[in-house]
C-alpha positions in Angstrom: -18.7 -45.7 64.3 -18.3 -46.0 60.5 -16.5 -43.1 58.7 -18.2 -42.2 55.4 -15.4 -40.9 53.4 -15.4 -38.4 50.5 -12.7 -38.1 47.9 -9.4 -37.2 49.5 -10.5 -37.8 53.1 -8.5 -40.2 55.3 -9.3 -42.3 58.4 -7.2 -44.2 60.9 -7.2 -48.0 60.8 -7.6 -49.5 64.3 -6.8 -53.0 63.0 -4.2 -54.6 60.8 -6.3 -57.5 59.6 -8.9 -56.1 57.3 -11.4 -56.9 54.5 -12.2 -54.5 51.8 -15.6 -55.3 50.3 -16.6 -53.8 46.9 -20.0 -53.9 45.3 -20.7 -52.5 41.9 -23.5 -52.5 39.3 -21.5 -54.7 36.9 -18.7 -57.3 37.2 -15.4 -55.7 38.1 -12.0 -57.2 38.8 -9.7 -56.5 41.7 -6.0 -55.5 41.7 -3.7 -53.9 44.1 -0.2 -52.4 43.9 2.4 -52.2 46.7 4.7 -49.2 46.9 7.6 -48.0 49.0 7.8 -44.9 51.1 8.3 -42.8 48.0 5.2 -44.2 46.3 7.2 -46.2 43.8 6.0 -49.7 42.6 9.1 -51.7 42.2 7.8 -53.9 39.3 5.1 -56.4 38.3 6.1 -58.6 41.3 4.6 -55.9 43.5 1.2 -56.2 41.8 -1.5 -58.6 43.0 -4.2 -59.3 40.4 -6.5 -62.2 39.2 -3.6 -64.0 37.5 -1.4 -63.7 40.6 -3.9 -63.2 43.4 -1.7 -63.5 46.4 1.2 -61.6 47.8 2.4 -61.5 51.5 -0.3 -59.6 53.3 -2.9 -59.3 50.6 -5.2 -61.5 48.5 -7.7 -60.6 45.7 -10.3 -62.6 43.8 -9.5 -64.4 40.6 -12.8 -63.6 39.0 -14.7 -60.5 38.0 -18.0 -60.2 39.9 -20.3 -57.4 41.1 -19.2 -58.2 44.7 -15.4 -58.4 45.5 -13.3 -58.9 48.6 -9.7 -57.9 49.3 -8.2 -59.7 52.3 -5.5 -57.6 53.9 -3.1 -58.2 56.7 -1.0 -55.1 57.0 1.2 -56.7 59.6 2.3 -59.3 57.1 3.3 -56.9 54.3 7.0 -56.7 53.5 8.8 -54.1 55.6 9.6 -51.9 52.6 5.9 -51.5 51.7 4.4 -48.3 52.9 1.5 -47.9 50.5 -1.2 -50.2 49.0 -3.3 -49.0 46.2 -6.7 -50.7 45.8 -7.6 -50.9 42.1 -10.9 -51.7 40.3 -11.2 -52.3 36.6 -13.9 -53.4 34.1 -13.1 -56.6 32.2 -12.5 -56.2 28.5 -14.1 -58.2 25.7 -17.4 -58.9 27.5 -21.0 -57.8 26.9 -20.8 -55.7 30.1 -20.3 -51.9 30.3 -16.9 -50.6 29.1 -17.0 -47.5 31.3 -17.9 -46.9 35.0 -20.3 -44.1 34.0 -22.6 -46.7 32.4 -23.3 -48.5 35.6 -24.0 -47.8 39.3 -21.2 -46.2 41.3 -19.0 -48.8 43.0 -19.1 -48.8 46.8 -16.1 -49.8 49.0 -16.2 -50.7 52.6 -13.2 -51.3 54.8 -14.1 -53.7 57.6 -12.5 -55.6 60.5 -12.4 -59.4 60.3 -15.6 -59.6 62.4 -17.5 -57.6 59.8 -17.5 -54.3 61.7 -17.3 -51.4 59.2 -14.5 -49.0 59.7 -14.8 -46.7 56.7 -16.9 -46.6 53.5 -16.5 -44.7 50.2 -18.8 -44.4 47.2 -16.9 -43.8 44.0 -19.1 -41.1 42.4 -18.3 -38.9 39.4 -16.9 -41.6 37.2 -17.8 -41.4 33.5 -15.5 -42.7 30.7 -13.1 -44.4 33.0 -12.7 -48.1 32.9 -10.1 -48.4 35.7 -9.9 -46.6 39.0 -7.7 -46.3 42.1 -10.4 -46.7 44.7 -8.5 -46.5 48.0 -5.0 -46.3 49.3 -3.8 -47.8 52.6 -0.7 -45.9 53.8 1.7 -46.0 56.7 2.6 -42.8 58.6 4.8 -42.9 61.7 4.1 -46.6 62.3 0.3 -46.3 62.0 -1.9 -47.2 59.0 -4.6 -45.1 57.5 -7.0 -45.4 54.6 -7.6 -42.6 52.1 -10.5 -42.3 49.6 -9.0 -41.7 46.2 -11.4 -42.4 43.3 -9.0 -41.4 40.5 -10.2 -42.9 37.3 -8.4 -43.7 34.0 -10.2 -43.6 30.6 -7.3 -45.6 29.2 -8.1 -48.5 31.5 -5.6 -50.6 33.4 -2.8 -49.9 30.9 -3.0 -46.2 31.7 -3.3 -46.8 35.4 -0.2 -49.1 35.5 1.7 -46.7 33.4 0.9 -43.8 35.7 2.3 -46.0 38.6 5.5 -46.4 36.7 5.2 -50.1 35.7 7.4 -51.0 32.7 5.5 -52.4 29.6 2.2 -51.4 31.3 0.1 -52.2 28.3 1.4 -55.8 27.9 1.0 -56.3 31.7 -2.5 -55.0 31.7 -3.4 -57.3 28.7 -2.1 -60.3 30.7 -4.3 -59.3 33.7 -7.4 -59.1 31.4 -6.5 -62.5 29.8 -6.3 -64.1 33.3 -9.8 -62.8 34.1 -11.1 -64.1 30.7 -9.7 -67.5 31.4 -11.3 -67.6 34.8 -14.7 -66.5 33.5 -14.6 -69.3 31.0 -14.4 -71.8 33.8 -16.9 -70.3 36.1 -20.4 -71.6 36.8 -22.7 -68.6 36.0 -25.1 -67.4 38.6 -28.8 -66.9 37.9 -30.7 -63.7 38.5 -31.8 -62.5 41.9 -34.6 -64.6 43.1 -33.2 -67.7 41.4 -31.3 -68.5 44.5 -33.1 -69.0 47.7 -30.4 -67.9 50.1 -28.5 -65.1 48.5 -28.8 -62.6 51.3 -29.3 -64.8 54.4 -26.7 -67.5 53.7 -24.2 -64.9 52.5 -24.5 -62.9 55.6 -24.4 -65.8 57.9 -21.5 -67.4 56.1 -19.5 -64.2 56.2 -20.1 -63.9 59.9 -18.9 -67.4 60.4 -15.7 -66.7 58.7 -15.0 -63.7 60.9 -16.2 -65.7 63.9 -12.9 -67.6 64.0 -12.0 -65.3 66.9 -14.4 -67.1 69.0 -16.8 -64.2 69.6 -19.0 -64.5 66.6 -18.6 -68.1 65.5 -22.1 -68.9 66.7 -23.6 -66.4 64.3 -21.9 -68.2 61.4 -23.3 -71.5 62.6 -26.6 -70.9 61.0 -25.4 -70.3 57.4 -27.1 -73.3 55.8 -29.9 -73.3 58.4 -30.8 -69.6 57.7 -30.7 -70.4 54.0 -33.1 -73.3 54.4 -35.3 -71.2 56.7 -35.4 -68.4 54.1 -36.6 -70.8 51.5 -39.2 -72.4 53.8 -40.6 -69.1 54.8 -40.7 -67.8 51.2 -38.6 -64.8 51.9 -37.1 -63.0 48.9 -33.3 -62.7 49.6 -31.2 -59.7 48.8 -28.9 -59.7 45.8 -26.1 -62.2 45.8 -22.6 -61.4 44.7 -22.5 -61.2 41.0 -26.3 -60.5 40.7 -28.3 -57.4 40.2 -31.2 -56.6 42.6 -33.4 -55.5 39.7 -35.6 -58.1 38.2 -34.6 -58.9 34.6 -31.0 -57.6 35.0 -28.1 -59.5 33.7 -26.2 -61.9 35.8 -23.0 -60.6 37.3 -20.8 -63.3 36.1 -21.0 -64.3 32.5 -18.9 -66.4 30.3 -16.2 -65.2 28.1 -18.9 -63.5 26.2 -19.9 -61.4 29.1 -22.9 -61.2 31.3 -25.8 -63.4 30.4 -29.5 -62.5 30.9 -31.0 -65.5 32.7 -34.6 -64.2 32.5 -36.8 -67.1 31.5 -38.4 -66.4 28.1 -41.9 -65.1 28.6 -41.8 -65.4 32.3 -43.2 -62.6 34.4 -40.7 -60.4 36.4 -42.9 -59.6 39.3 -42.3 -61.3 42.5 -43.6 -64.9 42.3 -46.1 -66.1 44.9 -44.9 -67.4 48.2 -44.6 -71.2 48.3 -46.9 -73.1 50.6 -45.5 -73.4 54.1 -44.2 -76.6 55.5 -46.7 -79.1 56.8 -45.8 -78.2 60.4 -44.0 -75.1 61.8 -40.4 -75.5 62.9 -40.1 -75.3 66.7 -38.0 -72.3 67.9 -34.3 -73.1 68.1 -34.4 -76.1 65.8 -33.2 -76.2 62.2 -36.0 -75.9 59.6 -37.4 -79.2 58.3 -36.4 -79.6 54.6 -39.2 -79.4 52.1 -38.7 -80.0 48.4 -39.8 -77.0 46.3 -40.0 -74.5 49.2 -38.2 -71.7 47.3 -40.0 -69.0 45.5 -41.2 -69.5 41.9 -44.2 -69.7 39.6 -44.0 -73.5 39.2 -42.7 -76.5 41.0 -39.8 -76.8 38.5 -38.9 -73.1 39.1 -39.0 -73.6 42.8 -36.8 -76.6 42.7 -34.4 -74.8 40.4 -34.2 -71.9 42.9 -33.8 -74.3 45.8 -30.9 -76.1 44.2 -29.1 -72.8 43.5 -29.8 -71.8 47.1 -28.1 -75.0 48.3 -25.2 -74.4 46.0 -24.6 -71.0 47.5 -25.2 -72.1 51.0 -22.5 -74.8 50.6 -20.1 -72.4 49.0 -20.4 -69.8 51.8 -20.5 -72.4 54.6 -17.2 -73.9 53.4 -15.7 -70.4 52.9 -16.5 -69.5 56.5 -14.9 -72.8 57.7 -11.7 -72.3 55.6 -11.4 -68.7 56.7 -11.8 -69.7 60.4 -9.1 -72.4 59.9 -6.8 -70.0 58.2 -7.2 -67.5 61.1 -6.5 -70.3 63.6 -3.3 -71.4 61.8 -2.1 -67.8 61.4 -2.8 -67.0 65.0 -0.9 -70.1 66.1 2.1 -69.2 63.9 2.2 -65.7 65.3 2.0 -66.9 69.0 4.7 -69.5 68.4 6.9 -66.9 66.8 6.5 -64.6 69.8 7.2 -67.4 72.2 10.4 -68.3 70.4 11.6 -64.7 70.0 11.1 -63.8 73.7 14.3 -64.6 75.7 12.2 -64.9 78.9 10.3 -67.8 77.4 13.5 -69.8 76.9 14.2 -70.3 80.7 12.7 -73.2 82.4 9.4 -74.5 81.2 7.8 -71.1 80.3 8.4 -71.6 76.6 6.9 -75.1 76.6 3.9 -73.8 78.5 3.4 -70.9 76.1 3.6 -73.1 73.1 1.2 -75.6 74.6 -1.3 -72.8 75.4 -1.1 -71.5 71.9 -1.8 -75.0 70.4 -4.7 -75.4 72.8 -6.2 -72.2 71.6 -5.7 -73.3 68.0 -7.4 -76.6 68.7 -10.4 -74.8 70.4 -10.8 -72.5 67.4 -10.5 -75.4 65.0 -13.0 -77.5 66.9 -15.5 -74.6 67.0 -15.1 -74.0 63.2 -15.6 -77.8 62.6 -18.7 -77.8 64.8 -20.2 -74.9 62.8 -19.3 -76.6 59.5 -20.8 -80.0 60.6 -24.0 -78.4 61.7 -24.5 -76.6 58.4 -23.5 -79.6 56.3 -26.0 -81.8 58.2 -28.7 -79.3 57.3 -27.7 -79.3 53.6 -27.5 -83.1 53.5 -31.0 -83.4 54.9 -32.2 -80.9 52.4 -30.5 -82.8 49.5 -32.1 -86.0 50.6 -35.5 -84.4 50.2 -34.9 -82.4 47.1 -33.1 -85.0 44.9 -36.0 -87.5 44.7 -38.4 -84.7 43.8 -36.4 -83.4 40.8 -38.1 -83.6 37.3 -36.3 -85.4 34.5 -34.4 -82.3 33.3 -32.8 -81.9 36.7 -32.6 -85.6 37.8 -29.8 -88.1 37.7 -30.0 -91.0 35.3 -30.7 -93.4 38.1 -33.8 -91.4 39.2 -37.1 -93.3 39.0 -38.6 -90.3 37.1 -36.9 -91.5 33.9 -38.9 -94.8 34.0 -42.1 -92.8 33.7 -40.6 -90.4 31.1 -42.8 -88.8 28.5 -41.7 -86.3 25.9 -42.6 -82.9 27.3 -44.8 -80.2 25.7 -42.8 -77.3 27.1 -39.1 -76.5 27.4 -37.9 -76.7 31.0 -36.1 -73.9 32.7 -32.8 -75.7 33.0 -30.8 -78.9 32.4 -28.5 -80.9 34.7 -25.0 -81.2 33.3 -23.7 -83.3 36.2 -22.8 -82.7 39.9 -20.3 -80.6 41.8 -18.9 -81.1 45.3 -16.3 -79.8 47.7 -13.6 -81.9 49.6 -15.1 -81.0 53.0 -18.1 -83.3 52.2 -17.6 -85.2 48.9 -20.8 -87.1 49.3 -22.9 -83.9 49.3 -23.5 -83.5 45.6 -25.1 -80.4 44.2 -26.8 -80.7 40.8 -25.1 -78.5 38.2 -28.0 -76.8 36.5 -27.7 -74.5 33.5 -30.5 -72.4 32.0 -32.1 -73.3 28.7 -31.7 -72.4 26.0 -28.0 -72.7 26.3 -26.1 -69.4 26.4 -22.7 -71.0 25.9 -21.4 -74.0 24.0 -19.9 -76.9 25.9 -16.4 -78.4 25.6 -15.8 -81.9 26.9 -12.1 -82.0 27.5 -10.7 -85.4 26.3 -7.1 -84.6 27.3 -5.2 -85.1 30.5 -6.4 -82.2 32.6 -4.1 -82.9 35.6 -6.8 -84.3 37.9 -6.1 -87.6 39.7 -8.8 -89.4 37.7 -7.5 -88.1 34.4 -3.9 -89.1 35.2 -5.0 -92.6 36.1 -6.9 -93.1 32.8 -5.2 -93.8 29.5 -5.7 -91.7 26.5 -8.1 -94.1 24.7 -10.3 -94.4 27.8 -10.4 -90.7 28.2 -11.5 -90.1 24.6 -14.2 -92.8 24.9 -15.4 -91.4 28.2 -15.6 -87.9 26.7 -17.8 -89.2 23.8 -20.0 -91.1 26.3 -20.5 -87.8 28.2 -21.4 -86.0 25.0 -24.0 -88.7 24.1 -25.6 -88.5 27.6 -25.8 -84.7 27.4 -27.2 -84.8 23.9 -29.8 -87.4 25.0 -30.8 -85.2 27.9 -31.3 -82.2 25.6 -33.3 -84.2 23.1 -35.4 -85.6 26.0 -36.3 -82.2 27.5 -37.4 -80.4 24.3 -40.9 -80.8 22.8 -41.1 -82.9 19.6 -39.4 -81.3 16.6 -37.9 -78.4 18.6 -34.4 -79.8 18.9 -32.1 -81.2 16.2 -28.8 -82.8 16.7 -25.9 -82.9 14.1 -22.8 -85.0 14.6 -19.4 -84.6 13.0 -17.0 -87.5 13.5 -14.4 -86.9 10.8 -12.5 -90.1 11.2 -15.4 -92.3 12.3 -13.4 -93.1 15.5 -16.5 -92.7 17.8 -19.0 -94.9 15.9 -19.5 -97.3 18.8 -20.1 -94.8 21.6 -22.2 -92.6 19.2 -24.4 -95.6 18.3 -27.2 -94.9 20.7 -27.9 -91.6 19.0 -27.4 -93.0 15.4 -29.4 -96.2 15.9 -32.3 -94.8 17.8 -33.6 -92.6 15.0 -33.2 -89.5 17.1 -30.9 -87.9 14.5 -32.3 -86.4 11.3 -29.1 -87.1 9.3 -26.3 -89.8 9.6 -23.0 -89.0 11.2 -20.9 -86.7 9.1 -17.4 -88.1 8.3 -14.4 -87.0 6.3 -13.6 -83.5 5.1 -16.7 -83.4 2.9 -19.0 -84.2 5.8 -17.4 -81.6 7.9 -17.8 -79.0 5.2 -21.4 -79.9 4.5 -22.6 -79.7 8.1 -20.7 -76.5 8.9 -22.0 -74.9 5.7 -25.6 -75.7 6.5 -25.4 -74.4 10.0 -23.5 -71.3 9.0 -26.1 -70.5 6.4 -28.8 -71.0 9.0 -27.2 -68.6 11.4 -26.8 -66.0 8.6 -30.4 -66.3 7.5 -31.9 -66.0 11.0 -29.7 -63.1 11.9 -30.7 -61.2 8.8 -34.4 -62.0 9.4 -34.2 -60.8 13.0 -32.3 -57.6 12.1 -34.7 -56.8 9.3 -37.8 -57.7 11.3 -38.8 -60.1 8.6 -39.0 -63.5 10.2 -41.8 -64.5 7.7 -39.3 -64.2 4.9 -37.3 -67.2 6.1 -37.2 -70.1 3.6 -40.1 -72.5 4.3 -37.8 -75.5 4.5 -35.5 -73.9 7.1 -35.3 -76.0 10.3 -36.3 -73.4 13.0 -35.7 -75.9 15.9 -32.8 -75.4 18.3 -29.7 -77.0 16.7 -26.9 -78.9 18.5 -23.7 -79.6 16.7 -21.5 -82.4 18.3 -17.9 -82.2 17.0 -15.6 -85.2 17.8 -11.8 -85.2 17.6 -11.4 -81.5 16.7 -9.4 -80.4 14.7 -9.1 -83.6 12.8 -10.7 -83.2 9.3 -10.9 -79.4 9.7 -9.1 -77.1 7.3 -8.7 -73.3 7.9 -12.1 -72.5 6.4 -13.8 -75.1 8.6 -12.0 -73.8 11.7 -13.2 -70.2 10.9 -16.8 -71.5 10.4 -16.7 -73.3 13.8 -15.5 -70.2 15.6 -18.3 -68.3 13.9 -20.9 -70.8 15.1 -19.5 -70.7 18.6 -19.7 -66.9 18.8 -22.9 -66.2 16.8 -24.8 -69.4 17.0 -26.3 -69.4 20.6 -28.2 -66.1 20.0 -30.1 -67.7 17.1 -30.4 -71.3 18.4 -27.3 -73.0 17.2 -25.2 -74.6 20.0 -21.9 -76.3 20.0 -20.8 -79.4 21.9 -17.1 -80.2 21.3 -15.2 -83.3 22.3 -11.6 -82.3 22.0 -8.1 -82.3 23.5 -6.7 -78.8 23.3 -3.3 -80.1 22.8 -4.4 -81.6 19.5 -5.1 -78.1 18.2 -1.8 -76.6 19.6 -0.6 -75.9 16.0 -3.2 -73.1 15.7 -1.6 -71.3 18.7 -3.5 -68.4 20.2 -5.8 -68.2 17.2 -8.2 -70.6 18.9 -8.0 -69.1 22.4 -11.3 -67.2 21.9 -12.9 -70.4 20.9 -11.9 -72.3 24.1 -12.8 -69.4 26.3 -16.3 -69.1 24.7 -17.1 -72.7 25.7 -17.9 -74.0 29.2 -15.3 -76.7 29.8 -16.4 -79.9 31.5 -14.6 -83.1 32.0 -15.4 -86.8 31.3 -13.9 -87.8 34.7 -14.0 -86.0 38.1 -12.0 -82.8 37.9 -11.8 -79.7 40.2 -11.8 -77.1 37.5 -15.1 -75.2 38.0 -15.5 -72.1 40.2 -18.7 -70.9 41.9 -19.8 -67.3 41.2 -19.8 -66.2 44.9 -16.5 -67.1 46.6 -14.6 -68.8 43.8 -14.1 -72.3 45.3 -12.6 -74.9 43.1 -15.5 -77.5 42.8 -15.0 -81.0 41.6 -17.3 -81.7 38.7 -18.6 -85.2 37.9 -20.3 -85.9 34.6 -23.7 -87.5 34.3 -23.3 -91.3 34.3 -25.8 -93.9 33.2 -25.9 -96.8 35.8 -24.0 -99.9 34.5 -26.3 -102.2 32.7 -29.2 -99.7 32.6 -31.2 -99.3 29.5 -32.6 -96.0 30.5 -30.7 -94.0 27.9 -31.8 -96.2 25.0 -35.4 -96.2 26.3 -35.4 -92.4 26.5 -33.9 -92.0 23.0 -36.4 -94.5 21.6 -39.3 -92.4 23.0 -37.8 -89.3 21.6 -37.4 -90.9 18.1 -41.0 -92.2 18.2 -42.3 -88.8 19.2 -40.4 -87.2 16.3 -42.0 -89.7 13.9 -45.5 -89.2 15.2 -45.2 -85.4 15.8 -45.8 -85.9 19.6 -49.2 -87.6 19.1 
């Protein structure tokens, strides 16, 4: 029976392997400190936090989300550890709340590895505090207990760490916040509730699957992707996913470096959309649902497909999380059983030791086979769904080799989202999930032309990487031009040294650009000056409620600025203007697409750190640098690629240019 704790109350822990699940009304980050029998924290090396998420016996999430998990193995903690403080803190420098009193009270649940709740605690009574000691796990006379604490700190993590005796607490807390900011900058942002088709069903099933490594509940986890697909086919509205609010129109739980982003579609109703039509024939009991394109909820087919893709994304994340957790459990159990066999003198006589080791390995192999069977079943369901969904995607969501581009016509409405490429996991590299981001863009994009450390980047020379980065920028700019109505999207290009004239030629020669490529310091200054002035004018008009006072010759279309080879050709004033556009531009329709190697700008030091964090980093070659907003897997991103020899990009740009000349007639 679950113990519902109040502040100060304790409860015995019947297990040493635990999960602590935290849900909150806004993104929070997880930390924990380890202390000795006197309650003293020896130093920073006894603190687990997003920048250093693992210590023996405990692991926390690298990212800030509205749903966190602590993985705890009390038996694996160092012998001198008698106390574990579970800490929560609000990330700084985001658009989210800066105090716990401005959001829903966090809720913590201590569970066994099979999901059974042991104790829960709602952290009520918080107001100005931005960091809190939620729980403490402590050892008394060889047994472990949990106590509800709920002690908050208005001074944030710095005050909390100082209270626990950590030296240079403020600097250490700043480092933790910086680690969270870096991770947020590389995370794929989750849409609102209802934008994923499987948030509740797949999440619950996937979690059960992870716990099911014991062999008792693995079957429950087997239906992770199947339950997700069934939820979409039946039109059920899922519960809120981690990082999302259950209230329509709320902000997403995981934003970029700028904080939570509201993904509500402009002008779209917030009431529950109509249920999609059922599949042509019902699914027989006991069989996985037959995939149907567009069977998620939504007001239009595009919205249903968007929701379905995000549902598949979450299903795959949770299915693989369950598999990895099951395999980790199997490996940990094997290690423990082998250690016991080796430490027992009785096992060293005759063949008893060999038999014990063989039996332990056999149990490990059974658990691993069960976990793989569950994974293969869910992956097969997702592959079948992908094979149905991919051909049905509209141009904004489709790959460049999709037949829909051959029948392309310039649209009259802005779509919900745009495909930036594909993501996949090593467990099934051929299962590619479209990486969709909402329009208009909430963050700028940074195409990293440097050596990122991925195998593909290390095998590519510098010149090829730079060329591939510019090619990626051209394909993304072409997609943006292609999905906006005539005259509602304008592209500017800064190429200070003229080094990318050849790869930029499709944009320049098609007539899709209003102005020629800007080169040299004068070109850089002119373009940045125009766009900075536009941002200033629109901001003043919005704040003053006087949109009609804007100059009649002001281009009110969405603006995209492509910058190649930054910071070449940029002086200090131009760098300041670029940072201003990155921060203030998206809110008034000015977006940044940078092609840059961060090492080239190393002379600026930390001055440019906020710029890099404000942009979504993508790579011109496959690279596993993106994190999902649910469990934080490292996903391999692959940029959109035009098939070799295909003229589809030029044809699309020609139609865009013609539409601009004729005004869409």
